[in-house]
N, C-alpha and C positions, 0 to 999 in steps of 0.2 A: 568627365561629363559631369554637370551639373542638372539636376532634375529638380527643378522650383513650379510649385503647383501653380503660383500665377501665371505663367507662360504656357502657351499651348504645345510646346515639346520642349525636350531636355536640350542643352546648349553643351558643346566641347568647349574646354581651356586648356590651352595647354601649357599655360606660365601662371604662377600667382596672381601675377598682376591682371592678367586677363581673366581670371575668376574672380578678383576684386571688381572687377567692369561689369561682369554679368549679373553680378550679387547686386550691386548699386544700382545699374539699370532694370533689373526687374524689379525694383520698388518703386520705378515710376509709374504712375497710372496711367500716363499716356501709351506706354509702351505695351505693343501687343504679341510680338515676337522679336526675339533673336536668333540670326544664323551666324554661324561661325565659318569664317571661309568661303562667303556666299556665291561669290563669281570672281571671274579674272578681267579685268579693265584693260582692252588695247590701248594702251598709253602711245603718245607718239615715238618716245625713245625704247618704250619696253612695256612689257605685260606687268600688271600688279593685282595682287589680290587682298584686297583690305580684311583687318581680322573680323569684323562683325558689320552685320547690315542689320539696321534695327528699324520695324517696322511700327506704326504707331495705329491706333484704333482710327485715328482719322483717316488712313490711309497714305499719310505722309512718310516717308523712306530716307532714311541716311546711312551713311557708312563712317565706322569708327576705326580708327588703328590707335592699339594701345601699345606706347612705346615706354622705355627708360628715359628719363628726363635727360640724361646726358647725352643721350642718342639722337634728340631731336634734330639738331642741326644737319647731320649728316644725312638725314633723310629730307631736307628742305625742298630742294629740287623736284623728288618724286611726289610729295605733297601738294606742291604747287600745280604739277601736272593733273593728279586725280580730282584736285579741287577745282580745277578748268572742266575737264571731262565730264563729271557728275554735274557741275552747273548747268551745263549744256542738255542735260537731262532733265534739268528741274530738281536735283537731288542735292544735298548737303553734305559736307565731310567734314570729320572733326578729327583730330588727334589729341588724345588724352595722356598724360605721362602717369607715370607711379607714385609722382608726387600730389598731383591733384586727386589722385586716387585716394590716397591715404591721409588727407587733411584733418587734423584734429582726432583720428582715430576711426572715421568714417566706415571704412572698409571691414572693421572688427565688430562695428555695430551692425551693419547690413547682415555679416555673418551671422550675430547674435539673433537677430530678428528671424532671419531665415527657418532658424532651428525650431520656431513655434509656427510655421506655415502651415504643420501637416495635422494641426490638431483641431477636435471637431468639440468647440464649445459648444454650449447651451447657446440656442438663439434668443431666449428670453434676455441672456446677460449682453448678448452682441445688440440688441435692440434698444437697451438701455443706454450704452456706450455711445450709438449713433443719433440716438434723441439727445443726448448731452452734447455733441459735438456740434449738432445743427443748431442748436440753441445759441451756441456762441461762436460765430463765423471768426473772430478773431484769434480762437484757440486756443487751447491749454497744453501744458506740460504733460508729457506722458502720465507722469506721477499724479499730476492735479486731476486728470482725466478719471484715471483708474480709482481715485479717491471719491469724485465726485460720482460717479456711476455705480461707485460701491462692486468694483469687480477687482480680480488680481492685476496686477501691472503685465503678466505673461498673456493675458487677454489682448490688452492694447498691443503689445508685439504681435501678437497673431493678426490682428486689423491690420497692422501696418505691413506686414508680410504679403497678405492678399489683398493689400491696396484698395480696403474699403475705408482704411483712414490713410493719411499721409502727411509729409511735412511740409510745413508753410514756406521754407526759405531753402533749408538744407538738410541733408540726412545727417542727424546727430544726435546723441540724448539731450542736448540742451534747447535743442528747436521746438518750437510750437507743433503742436497736431491737430491737423483740421481735416473736414470732409475733402474729397478730390474736386467736387462741384465748386467749391469756394477759390479753387488755385486761380489764378489771372493768365499765367502762361499757360500754354498747351505744345502738343508735338513735341519734335527734338528739341526745341527751345528748353522747356521745363527741363527735360534730363540736363542739356547743357550747363542750363544755369545753377542747378545741384553741385556740378562738377568744376563749377568755375571756368569753363572754355567756352568758344563762340564757333561757328563756322570758319574753316580756314580758307583765309582771302585767296582769291586766284592769282592776285597780284603780290604775293606775300614777299617781305623784302629779305635782308641777309638772317634776320634773327628771327629763326623757325618757331621758337617757344613764343614770341610775340605774336607772329601770324595766326597763330589759333587762337590766341585770346583777347585781340583788341577789335576784332570785327561783330558788330552788331548784328541783330537776326534782320 
C-alpha cells in the first residue's frame, strides 16, 4: 500500500511495476485520485478488471493497465474490448508497459521525490521558490531553481512531490521545472504524454504495443 500525501487516499500496488506507475501518476498535477482494481467491466466475451482508475481534478476519468512489455500482444483482444466499452462511456483506456515506466530511470526519480513529500518546509522559502518559478514560465532545472531561490534542492523535490511545482515535459532530473498553471496539456492526456503513451485505439491492429501509442488525443 502506497501512502502518498498528494493523493486523497492510499493506493494498493501488487507488483513493482504497479508501484512505479502509482508513484509516477501521483506526481501529475492533473491527477486527483488513483484507485486500484476499481471495477469489473462486463465485456462481450468476458469480464475484466483494470489495474487502476485515474480521476482528474476536472472530473475526467481514465482506466490504466500496467503490463510487462513482452506480454502486450497476448492481451490485444482484451484491451480492444475494454477500450471500446469505455469509449462508449466517454472514458479512455491506456495500457502502459514496464519499459515506458522506467525510461531514463524516471521511476527511480519519482521514488526519490516522494521521500520528501511529507516534509514541512518553511513557508517563506516555499513562497520564494514559487515566485522564482512564476517569474520564468519557460522553466528552470531543479538545481538552477534551487540556486536562484536560495533553498536546498530537497525543497524543490518536496514541492514536486506535493505538485506545487511540476515537470514541463517528462519526469526526470534533466527536465525543466515550472508551475502547473503553465502546462498546456491537462487531464489524463498530461500523464499520458509524460509516459509516452496514447489512449488505446478501439480498432487496434495486430501490434498491441503500437495500438496504445499511436492514437492521439
